[in-house]
Every structure is written in structure tokens, then in C-alpha cells.
MARDREN-449209 format. One record per residue: x, y, z of N, C-alpha, C, O in turn; residue in one letter. Coordinates in nm, 3 decimals, always signed. Example, Ala and Ser with C-alpha at 12.3 -4.5 7.8 and 13.67 -1.06 7.14 Angstrom:
<pts>
<n_c1=+1.319&n_c2=-0.569&n_c3=+0.780&ca_c1=+1.230&ca_c2=-0.450&ca_c3=+0.780&c_c1=+1.320&c_c2=-0.330&c_c3=+0.780&o_c1=+1.424&o_c2=-0.332&o_c3=+0.846&vexmar=a>
<n_c1=+1.285&n_c2=-0.225&n_c3=+0.708&ca_c1=+1.367&ca_c2=-0.106&ca_c3=+0.714&c_c1=+1.290&c_c2=+0.003&c_c3=+0.787&o_c1=+1.341&o_c2=+0.114&o_c3=+0.804&vexmar=s>
</pts>
This chain:
<pts>
<n_c1=+17.425&n_c2=+10.155&n_c3=+5.924&ca_c1=+17.372&ca_c2=+10.238&ca_c3=+6.026&c_c1=+17.250&c_c2=+10.311&c_c3=+5.970&o_c1=+17.256&o_c2=+10.352&o_c3=+5.854&vexmar=m>
<n_c1=+17.132&n_c2=+10.333&n_c3=+6.047&ca_c1=+16.991&ca_c2=+10.379&ca_c3=+5.987&c_c1=+16.985&c_c2=+10.510&c_c3=+6.078&o_c1=+17.035&o_c2=+10.513&o_c3=+6.190&vexmar=y>
<n_c1=+16.932&n_c2=+10.598&n_c3=+6.031&ca_c1=+16.913&ca_c2=+10.728&ca_c3=+6.109&c_c1=+16.771&c_c2=+10.790&c_c3=+6.100&o_c1=+16.699&o_c2=+10.783&o_c3=+6.000&vexmar=m>
<n_c1=+16.744&n_c2=+10.848&n_c3=+6.207&ca_c1=+16.625&ca_c2=+10.924&ca_c3=+6.223&c_c1=+16.658&c_c2=+11.069&c_c3=+6.245&o_c1=+16.730&o_c2=+11.100&o_c3=+6.340&vexmar=v>
<n_c1=+16.611&n_c2=+11.161&n_c3=+6.163&ca_c1=+16.661&ca_c2=+11.316&ca_c3=+6.176&c_c1=+16.526&c_c2=+11.400&c_c3=+6.175&o_c1=+16.431&o_c2=+11.368&o_c3=+6.104&vexmar=e>
<n_c1=+16.525&n_c2=+11.509&n_c3=+6.259&ca_c1=+16.423&ca_c2=+11.602&ca_c3=+6.245&c_c1=+16.470&c_c2=+11.729&c_c3=+6.171&o_c1=+16.581&o_c2=+11.777&o_c3=+6.192&vexmar=v>
<n_c1=+16.395&n_c2=+11.775&n_c3=+6.098&ca_c1=+16.435&ca_c2=+11.891&ca_c3=+6.022&c_c1=+16.335&c_c2=+12.015&c_c3=+6.057&o_c1=+16.215&o_c2=+11.993&o_c3=+6.076&vexmar=k>
<n_c1=+16.384&n_c2=+12.133&n_c3=+6.065&ca_c1=+16.312&ca_c2=+12.251&ca_c3=+6.109&c_c1=+16.251&c_c2=+12.228&c_c3=+6.249&o_c1=+16.128&o_c2=+12.230&o_c3=+6.257&vexmar=n>
<n_c1=+16.319&n_c2=+12.206&n_c3=+6.353&ca_c1=+16.262&ca_c2=+12.186&ca_c3=+6.478&c_c1=+16.196&c_c2=+12.317&c_c3=+6.530&o_c1=+16.247&o_c2=+12.428&o_c3=+6.516&vexmar=p>
<n_c1=+16.078&n_c2=+12.293&n_c3=+6.591&ca_c1=+15.998&ca_c2=+12.405&ca_c3=+6.647&c_c1=+16.034&c_c2=+12.423&c_c3=+6.788&o_c1=+16.126&o_c2=+12.357&o_c3=+6.837&vexmar=c>
<n_c1=+15.957&n_c2=+12.524&n_c3=+6.870&ca_c1=+15.988&ca_c2=+12.543&ca_c3=+6.996&c_c1=+15.946&c_c2=+12.402&c_c3=+7.081&o_c1=+16.020&o_c2=+12.351&o_c3=+7.165&vexmar=r>
<n_c1=+15.838&n_c2=+12.359&n_c3=+7.050&ca_c1=+15.773&ca_c2=+12.240&ca_c3=+7.124&c_c1=+15.869&c_c2=+12.132&c_c3=+7.113&o_c1=+15.894&o_c2=+12.065&o_c3=+7.213&vexmar=c>
<n_c1=+15.932&n_c2=+12.104&n_c3=+6.989&ca_c1=+16.028&ca_c2=+11.984&ca_c3=+6.980&c_c1=+16.153&c_c2=+12.034&c_c3=+7.066&o_c1=+16.202&o_c2=+11.954&o_c3=+7.146&vexmar=f>
<n_c1=+16.207&n_c2=+12.158&n_c3=+7.057&ca_c1=+16.342&ca_c2=+12.176&ca_c3=+7.138&c_c1=+16.310&c_c2=+12.165&c_c3=+7.287&o_c1=+16.402&o_c2=+12.139&o_c3=+7.364&vexmar=l>
<n_c1=+16.190&n_c2=+12.182&n_c3=+7.331&ca_c1=+16.164&ca_c2=+12.178&ca_c3=+7.477&c_c1=+16.130&c_c2=+12.028&c_c3=+7.508&o_c1=+16.137&o_c2=+11.988&o_c3=+7.624&vexmar=r>
<n_c1=+16.094&n_c2=+11.946&n_c3=+7.407&ca_c1=+16.060&ca_c2=+11.815&ca_c3=+7.437&c_c1=+16.159&c_c2=+11.726&c_c3=+7.483&o_c1=+16.121&o_c2=+11.623&o_c3=+7.538&vexmar=s>
<n_c1=+16.295&n_c2=+11.750&n_c3=+7.467&ca_c1=+16.411&ca_c2=+11.675&ca_c3=+7.511&c_c1=+16.441&c_c2=+11.557&c_c3=+7.405&o_c1=+16.530&o_c2=+11.474&o_c3=+7.421&vexmar=g>
<n_c1=+16.356&n_c2=+11.561&n_c3=+7.297&ca_c1=+16.389&ca_c2=+11.461&ca_c3=+7.189&c_c1=+16.501&c_c2=+11.482&c_c3=+7.115&o_c1=+16.520&o_c2=+11.602&o_c3=+7.095&vexmar=m>
<n_c1=+16.595&n_c2=+11.399&n_c3=+7.060&ca_c1=+16.690&ca_c2=+11.417&ca_c3=+6.979&c_c1=+16.665&c_c2=+11.449&c_c3=+6.842&o_c1=+16.581&o_c2=+11.392&o_c3=+6.773&vexmar=a>
<n_c1=+16.749&n_c2=+11.551&n_c3=+6.801&ca_c1=+16.736&ca_c2=+11.580&ca_c3=+6.650&c_c1=+16.785&c_c2=+11.470&c_c3=+6.553&o_c1=+16.738&o_c2=+11.463&o_c3=+6.440&vexmar=e>
<n_c1=+16.875&n_c2=+11.388&n_c3=+6.595&ca_c1=+16.933&ca_c2=+11.281&ca_c3=+6.523&c_c1=+16.986&c_c2=+11.164&c_c3=+6.604&o_c1=+17.071&o_c2=+11.175&o_c3=+6.693&vexmar=r>
<n_c1=+16.930&n_c2=+11.057&n_c3=+6.566&ca_c1=+16.946&ca_c2=+10.931&ca_c3=+6.631&c_c1=+17.009&c_c2=+10.814&c_c3=+6.519&o_c1=+16.986&o_c2=+10.824&o_c3=+6.398&vexmar=e>
<n_c1=+17.076&n_c2=+10.724&n_c3=+6.567&ca_c1=+17.111&ca_c2=+10.625&ca_c3=+6.470&c_c1=+17.066&c_c2=+10.483&c_c3=+6.536&o_c1=+17.060&o_c2=+10.466&o_c3=+6.657&vexmar=s>
<n_c1=+17.039&n_c2=+10.390&n_c3=+6.447&ca_c1=+16.980&ca_c2=+10.262&ca_c3=+6.487&c_c1=+17.059&c_c2=+10.142&c_c3=+6.392&o_c1=+17.111&o_c2=+10.166&o_c3=+6.283&vexmar=f>
<n_c1=+17.056&n_c2=+10.023&n_c3=+6.454&ca_c1=+17.123&ca_c2=+9.920&ca_c3=+6.386&c_c1=+17.039&c_c2=+9.860&c_c3=+6.276&o_c1=+17.104&o_c2=+9.808&o_c3=+6.185&vexmar=a>
<n_c1=+16.913&n_c2=+9.859&n_c3=+6.268&ca_c1=+16.832&ca_c2=+9.810&ca_c3=+6.185&c_c1=+16.715&c_c2=+9.913&c_c3=+6.112&o_c1=+16.661&o_c2=+10.004&o_c3=+6.177&vexmar=t>
<n_c1=+16.688&n_c2=+9.888&n_c3=+5.990&ca_c1=+16.579&ca_c2=+9.972&ca_c3=+5.942&c_c1=+16.451&c_c2=+9.966&c_c3=+6.017&o_c1=+16.387&o_c2=+10.070&o_c3=+6.034&vexmar=l>
<n_c1=+16.406&n_c2=+9.844&n_c3=+6.067&ca_c1=+16.297&ca_c2=+9.834&ca_c3=+6.147&c_c1=+16.298&c_c2=+9.931&c_c3=+6.272&o_c1=+16.206&o_c2=+10.005&o_c3=+6.305&vexmar=a>
<n_c1=+16.414&n_c2=+9.916&n_c3=+6.331&ca_c1=+16.428&ca_c2=+10.014&ca_c3=+6.469&c_c1=+16.389&c_c2=+10.145&c_c3=+6.438&o_c1=+16.300&o_c2=+10.207&o_c3=+6.496&vexmar=e>
<n_c1=+16.472&n_c2=+10.193&n_c3=+6.328&ca_c1=+16.460&ca_c2=+10.347&ca_c3=+6.283&c_c1=+16.320&c_c2=+10.378&c_c3=+6.250&o_c1=+16.262&o_c2=+10.477&o_c3=+6.295&vexmar=a>
<n_c1=+16.271&n_c2=+10.298&n_c3=+6.177&ca_c1=+16.125&ca_c2=+10.322&ca_c3=+6.136&c_c1=+16.025&c_c2=+10.327&c_c3=+6.242&o_c1=+15.934&o_c2=+10.409&o_c3=+6.246&vexmar=r>
<n_c1=+16.048&n_c2=+10.226&n_c3=+6.336&ca_c1=+15.955&ca_c2=+10.231&ca_c3=+6.464&c_c1=+15.987&c_c2=+10.353&c_c3=+6.536&o_c1=+15.889&o_c2=+10.411&o_c3=+6.582&vexmar=e>
<n_c1=+16.106&n_c2=+10.410&n_c3=+6.557&ca_c1=+16.124&ca_c2=+10.520&ca_c3=+6.640&c_c1=+16.072&c_c2=+10.646&c_c3=+6.569&o_c1=+16.006&o_c2=+10.730&o_c3=+6.630&vexmar=e>
<n_c1=+16.104&n_c2=+10.656&n_c3=+6.435&ca_c1=+16.042&ca_c2=+10.764&ca_c3=+6.366&c_c1=+15.883&c_c2=+10.774&c_c3=+6.376&o_c1=+15.822&o_c2=+10.879&o_c3=+6.396&vexmar=a>
<n_c1=+15.834&n_c2=+10.666&n_c3=+6.363&ca_c1=+15.686&ca_c2=+10.659&ca_c3=+6.364&c_c1=+15.629&c_c2=+10.711&c_c3=+6.510&o_c1=+15.532&o_c2=+10.786&o_c3=+6.523&vexmar=e>
<n_c1=+15.701&n_c2=+10.661&n_c3=+6.605&ca_c1=+15.678&ca_c2=+10.687&ca_c3=+6.744&c_c1=+15.699&c_c2=+10.830&c_c3=+6.773&o_c1=+15.618&o_c2=+10.889&o_c3=+6.845&vexmar=k>
<n_c1=+15.801&n_c2=+10.890&n_c3=+6.723&ca_c1=+15.829&ca_c2=+11.026&ca_c3=+6.753&c_c1=+15.723&c_c2=+11.115&c_c3=+6.684&o_c1=+15.668&o_c2=+11.208&o_c3=+6.743&vexmar=m>
<n_c1=+15.696&n_c2=+11.081&n_c3=+6.554&ca_c1=+15.609&ca_c2=+11.167&ca_c3=+6.485&c_c1=+15.458&c_c2=+11.154&c_c3=+6.561&o_c1=+15.387&o_c2=+11.254&o_c3=+6.576&vexmar=r>
<n_c1=+15.422&n_c2=+11.037&n_c3=+6.601&ca_c1=+15.290&ca_c2=+11.028&ca_c3=+6.679&c_c1=+15.300&c_c2=+11.102&c_c3=+6.804&o_c1=+15.201&o_c2=+11.163&o_c3=+6.844&vexmar=d>
<n_c1=+15.404&n_c2=+11.103&n_c3=+6.866&ca_c1=+15.402&ca_c2=+11.171&ca_c3=+6.997&c_c1=+15.399&c_c2=+11.319&c_c3=+6.969&o_c1=+15.337&o_c2=+11.388&o_c3=+7.049&vexmar=e>
<n_c1=+15.461&n_c2=+11.382&n_c3=+6.859&ca_c1=+15.465&ca_c2=+11.527&ca_c3=+6.827&c_c1=+15.309&c_c2=+11.545&c_c3=+6.784&o_c1=+15.252&o_c2=+11.645&o_c3=+6.827&vexmar=m>
<n_c1=+15.249&n_c2=+11.470&n_c3=+6.718&ca_c1=+15.110&ca_c2=+11.493&ca_c3=+6.662&c_c1=+15.015&c_c2=+11.512&c_c3=+6.779&o_c1=+14.932&o_c2=+11.603&o_c3=+6.774&vexmar=e>
<n_c1=+15.022&n_c2=+11.427&n_c3=+6.888&ca_c1=+14.954&ca_c2=+11.424&ca_c3=+7.011&c_c1=+14.982&c_c2=+11.528&c_c3=+7.097&o_c1=+14.888&o_c2=+11.588&o_c3=+7.148&vexmar=r>
<n_c1=+15.108&n_c2=+11.563&n_c3=+7.124&ca_c1=+15.131&ca_c2=+11.643&ca_c3=+7.239&c_c1=+15.181&c_c2=+11.790&c_c3=+7.209&o_c1=+15.187&o_c2=+11.877&o_c3=+7.296&vexmar=h>
<n_c1=+15.213&n_c2=+11.807&n_c3=+7.084&ca_c1=+15.274&ca_c2=+11.945&ca_c3=+7.046&c_c1=+15.153&c_c2=+12.050&c_c3=+7.044&o_c1=+15.037&o_c2=+12.021&o_c3=+7.072&vexmar=f>
<n_c1=+15.194&n_c2=+12.167&n_c3=+7.009&ca_c1=+15.090&ca_c2=+12.292&ca_c3=+7.018&c_c1=+14.996&c_c2=+12.286&c_c3=+6.900&o_c1=+14.903&o_c2=+12.366&o_c3=+6.905&vexmar=c>
<n_c1=+15.002&n_c2=+12.217&n_c3=+6.810&ca_c1=+14.910&ca_c2=+12.204&ca_c3=+6.695&c_c1=+14.936&c_c2=+12.315&c_c3=+6.590&o_c1=+14.852&o_c2=+12.337&o_c3=+6.503&vexmar=k>
<n_c1=+15.029&n_c2=+12.371&n_c3=+6.594&ca_c1=+15.071&ca_c2=+12.491&ca_c3=+6.499&c_c1=+15.157&c_c2=+12.426&c_c3=+6.385&o_c1=+15.191&o_c2=+12.498&o_c3=+6.291&vexmar=k>
<n_c1=+15.195&n_c2=+12.293&n_c3=+6.388&ca_c1=+15.274&ca_c2=+12.242&ca_c3=+6.298&c_c1=+15.214&c_c2=+12.108&c_c3=+6.253&o_c1=+15.126&o_c2=+12.049&o_c3=+6.315&vexmar=h>
<n_c1=+15.274&n_c2=+12.062&n_c3=+6.132&ca_c1=+15.239&ca_c2=+11.934&ca_c3=+6.083&c_c1=+15.377&c_c2=+11.857&c_c3=+6.080&o_c1=+15.485&o_c2=+11.917&o_c3=+6.075&vexmar=d>
<n_c1=+15.365&n_c2=+11.722&n_c3=+6.083&ca_c1=+15.498&ca_c2=+11.647&ca_c3=+6.090&c_c1=+15.495&c_c2=+11.542&c_c3=+5.972&o_c1=+15.408&o_c2=+11.456&o_c3=+5.964&vexmar=f>
<n_c1=+15.581&n_c2=+11.555&n_c3=+5.894&ca_c1=+15.588&ca_c2=+11.486&ca_c3=+5.756&c_c1=+15.694&c_c2=+11.390&c_c3=+5.764&o_c1=+15.809&o_c2=+11.434&o_c3=+5.771&vexmar=v>
<n_c1=+15.673&n_c2=+11.252&n_c3=+5.763&ca_c1=+15.773&ca_c2=+11.150&ca_c3=+5.775&c_c1=+15.800&c_c2=+11.090&c_c3=+5.642&o_c1=+15.707&o_c2=+11.041&o_c3=+5.578&vexmar=l>
<n_c1=+15.925&n_c2=+11.090&n_c3=+5.595&ca_c1=+15.975&ca_c2=+11.041&ca_c3=+5.473&c_c1=+16.097&c_c2=+10.958&c_c3=+5.485&o_c1=+16.173&o_c2=+10.975&o_c3=+5.581&vexmar=t>
<n_c1=+16.118&n_c2=+10.876&n_c3=+5.403&ca_c1=+16.248&ca_c2=+10.799&ca_c3=+5.406&c_c1=+16.345&c_c2=+10.835&c_c3=+5.279&o_c1=+16.307&o_c2=+10.822&o_c3=+5.163&vexmar=q>
<n_c1=+16.443&n_c2=+10.871&n_c3=+5.308&ca_c1=+16.566&ca_c2=+10.907&ca_c3=+5.205&c_c1=+16.674&c_c2=+10.817&c_c3=+5.230&o_c1=+16.744&o_c2=+10.825&o_c3=+5.331&vexmar=t>
<n_c1=+16.693&n_c2=+10.721&n_c3=+5.131&ca_c1=+16.795&ca_c2=+10.605&ca_c3=+5.147&c_c1=+16.784&c_c2=+10.538&c_c3=+5.301&o_c1=+16.686&o_c2=+10.469&o_c3=+5.332&vexmar=g>
<n_c1=+16.886&n_c2=+10.564&n_c3=+5.387&ca_c1=+16.892&ca_c2=+10.495&ca_c3=+5.517&c_c1=+16.848&c_c2=+10.570&c_c3=+5.611&o_c1=+16.863&o_c2=+10.533&o_c3=+5.728&vexmar=l>
<n_c1=+16.786&n_c2=+10.691&n_c3=+5.583&ca_c1=+16.740&ca_c2=+10.786&ca_c3=+5.685&c_c1=+16.599&c_c2=+10.818&c_c3=+5.688&o_c1=+16.547&o_c2=+10.849&o_c3=+5.581&vexmar=t>
<n_c1=+16.529&n_c2=+10.817&n_c3=+5.795&ca_c1=+16.389&ca_c2=+10.873&ca_c3=+5.818&c_c1=+16.390&c_c2=+11.007&c_c3=+5.852&o_c1=+16.448&o_c2=+11.041&o_c3=+5.955&vexmar=f>
<n_c1=+16.335&n_c2=+11.089&n_c3=+5.781&ca_c1=+16.324&ca_c2=+11.228&ca_c3=+5.820&c_c1=+16.179&c_c2=+11.274&c_c3=+5.862&o_c1=+16.078&o_c2=+11.248&o_c3=+5.796&vexmar=v>
<n_c1=+16.181&n_c2=+11.340&n_c3=+5.969&ca_c1=+16.066&ca_c2=+11.403&ca_c3=+6.008&c_c1=+16.085&c_c2=+11.553&c_c3=+5.982&o_c1=+16.176&o_c2=+11.621&o_c3=+6.029&vexmar=i>
<n_c1=+15.992&n_c2=+11.595&n_c3=+5.904&ca_c1=+16.007&ca_c2=+11.750&ca_c3=+5.886&c_c1=+15.892&c_c2=+11.817&c_c3=+5.939&o_c1=+15.778&o_c2=+11.781&o_c3=+5.912&vexmar=t>
<n_c1=+15.922&n_c2=+11.925&n_c3=+6.022&ca_c1=+15.815&ca_c2=+11.990&ca_c3=+6.080&c_c1=+15.795&c_c2=+12.125&c_c3=+5.994&o_c1=+15.886&o_c2=+12.200&o_c3=+5.958&vexmar=i>
<n_c1=+15.648&n_c2=+12.145&n_c3=+5.967&ca_c1=+15.609&ca_c2=+12.242&ca_c3=+5.867&c_c1=+15.494&c_c2=+12.320&c_c3=+5.940&o_c1=+15.429&o_c2=+12.262&o_c3=+6.027&vexmar=i>
<n_c1=+15.469&n_c2=+12.448&n_c3=+5.908&ca_c1=+15.356&ca_c2=+12.524&ca_c3=+5.955&c_c1=+15.233&c_c2=+12.453&c_c3=+5.922&o_c1=+15.215&o_c2=+12.404&o_c3=+5.810&vexmar=p>
<n_c1=+15.139&n_c2=+12.444&n_c3=+6.026&ca_c1=+14.997&ca_c2=+12.397&ca_c3=+5.972&c_c1=+14.923&c_c2=+12.496&c_c3=+5.885&o_c1=+14.942&o_c2=+12.617&o_c3=+5.895&vexmar=s>
<n_c1=+14.834&n_c2=+12.438&n_c3=+5.794&ca_c1=+14.762&ca_c2=+12.521&ca_c3=+5.697&c_c1=+14.640&c_c2=+12.560&c_c3=+5.765&o_c1=+14.558&o_c2=+12.631&o_c3=+5.709&vexmar=r>
</pts>
């Protein structure tokens, strides 16, 4: 099982209705969803945060950090 997780959810994320954790049958599905979520956040959220996508083992992690 492959996972997509969001760390440090911001207000925009909490209001978005996106799930903080989802599981997928394949690595490709998980990667595709993680990239889609990150892109959506970058386009539509308030621009006060950056979204860093990393892979740790079987999990893709989107970490939300304050913008510089």
C-alpha cells in the first residue's frame, strides 16, 4: 500500500476538503495524486506557504511550510 500524507496543514488546506492521508494500490497512483494535490495547493491557496513534496519509502509527503 502506498500513501500520500500532508504535514503541517494550514487553514487553506483544512478548508479545501482534501484528505490529510490517502492510500493507493500503486506507486504511480500515489505519485500522481501527490503531484496533483501539490499543484492544486500552489495554484489556489493563499500564497503564504510553500509545498514541498518528498518521498519517504512507500509514502509521498507534502509538507506545508511558511513562504520566505
